[in-house]
C-alpha positions in Angstrom: 14.9 -11.1 -2.0 11.6 -10.2 -0.3 12.9 -8.7 2.9 15.6 -6.6 1.3 13.6 -5.3 -1.5 10.5 -4.5 0.4 12.0 -3.0 3.5 11.4 0.7 4.2 8.7 2.9 2.8 6.4 1.7 0.0 3.8 4.2 -1.3 0.4 3.0 -2.5 0.1 5.5 -5.4 -3.2 7.3 -6.0 -4.7 7.4 -9.5 -5.5 11.1 -10.2 -8.5 11.9 -12.3 -9.6 15.1 -14.1 -13.1 15.3 -15.7 -13.5 11.5 -15.1 -10.4 10.6 -17.1 -7.0 9.5 -15.7 -4.8 12.5 -15.4 -1.5 11.2 -16.6 0.3 14.5 -16.3 -0.6 14.6 -12.6 0.4 10.9 -12.2 3.8 11.7 -13.5 4.1 14.6 -11.1 3.1 12.4 -8.2 5.6 9.7 -9.2 8.4 12.2 -9.3 7.2 13.7 -6.0 7.4 10.4 -4.1 10.7 9.3 -5.7 12.3 12.6 -4.9 10.8 12.3 -1.4 12.9 9.2 -0.8 10.4 6.3 -0.8 12.0 2.9 -1.2 9.4 1.3 -3.5 6.1 2.0 -5.3 2.8 0.1 -5.4 0.7 0.7 -8.4 -3.1 0.1 -8.3 -3.5 -1.0 -4.7 -6.6 0.0 -2.7 -5.4 3.7 -2.8 -5.1 3.5 -6.6 -8.8 2.9 -7.0 -8.2 -0.1 -9.2 -11.7 -1.4 -8.8 -13.1 1.7 -10.5 -10.8 1.3 -13.5 -11.4 -0.8 -16.6 -9.0 -3.6 -17.5 -7.7 -1.4 -20.3 -7.1 1.6 -17.9 -5.3 -0.7 -15.4 -2.9 -1.9 -18.1 -2.3 1.7 -19.3 -1.6 2.9 -15.7 0.8 0.0 -15.2 2.6 0.7 -18.4 2.8 4.5 -17.8 4.1 3.9 -14.3 6.8 1.5 -15.5 7.9 4.0 -18.1 8.1 7.0 -15.7 9.8 5.1 -12.8 12.3 3.7 -15.3 13.9 1.3 -12.9 14.7 3.9 -10.3 12.6 2.1 -7.6 11.2 -1.4 -7.2 7.6 -1.7 -8.5 4.7 -3.7 -7.1 1.5 -4.4 -9.1 -1.7 -4.6 -7.3 -3.6 -7.5 -8.8 -7.1 -8.2 -7.5 -10.0 -8.4 -9.8 -11.8 -11.6 -8.9 -13.1 -13.5 -5.9 -13.0 -16.7 -8.0 -9.5 -18.1 -7.5 -9.3 -19.8 -10.9 -10.2 -16.6 -12.7 -7.5 -14.7 -10.8 -4.9 -17.4 -11.5 -5.8 -17.3 -15.2 -5.4 -13.5 -15.2 -2.0 -13.6 -13.6 -0.8 -16.5 -15.8 -1.6 -14.4 -18.9 -0.6 -11.0 -17.6 2.6 -9.3 -18.7 4.4 -8.5 -15.5 7.7 -7.4 -17.1 8.9 -4.3 -15.2 7.3 -5.4 -11.9 9.3 -6.8 -9.0 6.3 -8.3 -7.2 2.5 -8.5 -7.1 0.3 -7.7 -4.2 -3.1 -9.4 -3.8 -5.7 -9.5 -1.1 -7.6 -12.5 0.0 -11.0 -13.1 -1.7 -13.8 -10.8 -0.5 -17.5 -11.3 0.2 -17.4 -15.1 0.3 -15.6 -15.1 3.6 -13.5 -18.3 3.0 -12.2 -20.4 5.8 -8.4 -20.3 6.5 -7.8 -23.5 4.4 -9.6 -21.9 1.5 -7.4 -18.7 1.8 -4.3 -20.9 2.0 -5.3 -22.8 -1.1 -6.1 -19.5 -2.9 -2.7 -18.1 -2.3 -0.9 -21.4 -3.1 -2.5 -21.5 -6.5 -1.3 -18.0 -7.2 2.2 -19.0 -6.0 2.2 -21.9 -8.4 1.9 -19.6 -11.5 3.2 -16.2 -10.5 6.5 -15.3 -12.3 7.3 -12.7 -9.5 7.2 -12.7 -5.7 3.9 -12.1 -3.9 3.0 -9.8 -1.1 0.0 -11.1 0.8 -2.5 -8.2 1.5 -4.4 -8.8 4.7 -7.2 -6.2 4.9 -10.1 -7.7 6.7 -12.0 -4.4 6.9 -12.4 -4.6 3.1 -12.4 -8.4 2.4 -14.6 -9.4 5.3 -12.2 -12.2 6.5 -9.0 -12.0 8.4 -5.9 -14.0 7.2 -4.8 -15.3 10.6 -1.2 -15.4 11.6 -1.1 -19.2 11.4 -2.2 -19.0 7.8 0.3 -16.3 6.9 3.1 -18.2 8.5 2.0 -21.4 6.8 2.1 -19.7 3.4 5.5 -18.1 4.2 6.9 -21.5 5.0 5.3 -23.3 2.1 6.7 -21.2 -0.7 9.6 -18.8 -1.0 7.5 -17.0 -3.6 5.8 -15.2 -0.7 8.0 -12.1 -0.1 5.9 -10.6 2.7 2.6 -9.5 4.1 1.0 -6.1 4.1 -0.7 -6.4 7.5 -3.7 -4.1 7.6 -5.8 -5.8 10.2 -5.1 -3.0 12.7 -4.2 -5.6 15.3 -0.7 -5.2 16.7 -1.0 -8.5 18.6 -1.6 -10.3 15.2 1.4 -8.5 13.7 3.6 -9.5 16.7 2.6 -13.2 16.3 3.7 -13.1 12.6 6.9 -11.3 13.5 7.7 -13.8 16.2 7.8 -16.8 13.9 8.3 -15.5 10.4 11.1 -17.0 8.2 14.1 -14.8 7.5 13.1 -14.0 3.9 9.6 -12.8 4.8 8.8 -9.0 5.2 6.1 -7.9 7.7 4.9 -4.5 6.3 2.4 -2.2 8.1 -0.8 -1.5 6.1 -1.9 1.1 8.7 0.2 4.3 8.6 -0.6 5.3 12.2 0.6 1.9 13.5 3.8 1.8 11.5 6.2 2.9 14.3 4.7 0.6 16.9 4.9 -2.3 14.5 8.5 -1.5 13.6 9.4 -1.3 17.3 8.3 -5.0 17.4 10.5 -5.8 14.4 8.4 -4.7 11.4 10.0 -3.8 8.1 8.2 -0.6 7.2 5.0 0.3 5.6 3.0 0.5 2.4 1.7 4.0 3.0 -1.2 6.2 2.0 0.1 9.4 3.5 3.4 9.0 1.8 1.6 10.3 -1.4 1.4 13.6 0.4 4.5 13.6 2.6 7.0 11.1 1.2 10.0 12.8 2.7 8.4 13.1 6.1 7.1 9.5 6.2 10.3 8.0 4.7 12.4 9.8 7.3 10.2 8.4 10.1 10.5 4.8 8.7 14.3 5.2 8.1 14.7 6.4 11.7 12.8 3.4 13.0 14.9 1.0 10.9 18.1 2.6 12.3 16.8 2.1 15.9 16.3 5.9 16.5 12.8 5.6 17.9 12.8 9.0 19.6 13.1 10.6 16.2 10.6 8.2 14.6 8.1 8.9 17.4 8.5 12.7 16.9 7.9 12.4 13.1 5.0 10.1 13.7 3.4 12.5 16.1 3.7 15.4 13.6 1.5 13.5 11.1 -0.7 11.7 13.6 -3.7 14.1 13.7 -3.9 14.0 9.9 -4.6 10.3 9.6 -8.2 10.4 10.8 -9.3 12.9 8.1 -7.8 10.7 5.3 -10.2 7.8 6.2 -13.2 9.6 7.6 -15.0 9.2 4.2 -13.0 6.3 3.0 -9.7 5.9 1.3 -8.6 7.4 -1.2 -11.1 10.2 -0.7 -9.1 11.8 2.0 -5.7 11.5 0.6 -6.9 12.9 -2.8 -8.2 15.9 -0.9 -4.8 16.3 0.7 -3.1 16.1 -2.7 -5.4 18.9 -4.0 -4.5 21.0 -1.0 -0.8 20.4 -1.8 -1.5 21.4 -5.5 -0.5 18.0 -6.8 -3.7 16.9 -8.4 -7.5 17.1 -8.2 -9.5 15.5 -5.3 -11.7 13.9 -7.9 -12.8 10.3 -7.4 -15.1 8.0 -9.2 -18.6 7.0 -8.1 -19.6 5.2 -5.9 -17.0 7.3 -4.0 -17.5 11.1 -3.9 -15.1 13.9 -3.0 -14.4 14.8 0.6 -17.2 16.9 2.1 -16.4 20.6 2.6 -16.4 20.4 6.4 -13.9 17.5 6.5 -11.9 19.2 3.7 -11.4 22.2 6.0 -10.6 20.0 9.0 -7.9 18.2 6.9 -6.5 21.4 5.6 -6.3 22.8 9.2 -4.3 19.7 10.4 -2.0 19.8 7.4 -1.2 23.4 8.1 0.1 22.4 11.5 2.8 20.0 10.1 6.2 21.6 10.7 8.8 21.9 8.0 10.6 18.6 7.8 14.2 18.5 8.9 15.7 15.4 7.2 17.4 13.1 9.6 
């Protein structure tokens, strides 16, 4: 189930705001934009969705709205974080209505920097109660601790509930170690847009993408080309977006991608404090690079 359903382009949806409130009209527009752009599945309230700045009530409302608008047209993944205390997260998942979702995605606990055994036990407790498959989210730049390949592989072998890993360590060597020994059911998904094609050249299954909010057709065509073994086309499409990536992260994600969405006329660049909108100089740098992206010819 995992490898087939989460192969290709996943998009980590942004949560658009207007005047501090969630802009549901813009969210619907964005959902239609990415579906029409050809993404393979959608992640709601991952890092790019600013879940940590939303109340529990707002998170539930965004989930319900997204389920309604997607209406079964694409697989849906729910980002569920919310606690560095394993028992609290387990209790949340146990009591959460996940009807309409095909999987959950959850990062390892932040701040406490648990050892690998602690990370293993954390995820195994989640696997014991989750009614849907789990995508492990390894993002050490945010959590402060790396989920090592040995731990990811141990989890994949311990329970079929683990559908894959979103590998966002930025370390291709780590990704290759996971790819070398992963079980057949287990997807290895890039969490770094700029490293997607190199990771797929080593056998990776696609990406959960930030830039696919802006360019879903372009990014999806790139991933599809790589899956088909057409790496010259994938490399060309990757190069056409390459110089944009740095401006999406220069003042943290999702600050940059929201600025890009405003440039495209899809929503406001508004974020919630402690994030602030992209500075004017970097906004203009981003806009300049976006203007250089050629018209996509679908492949």
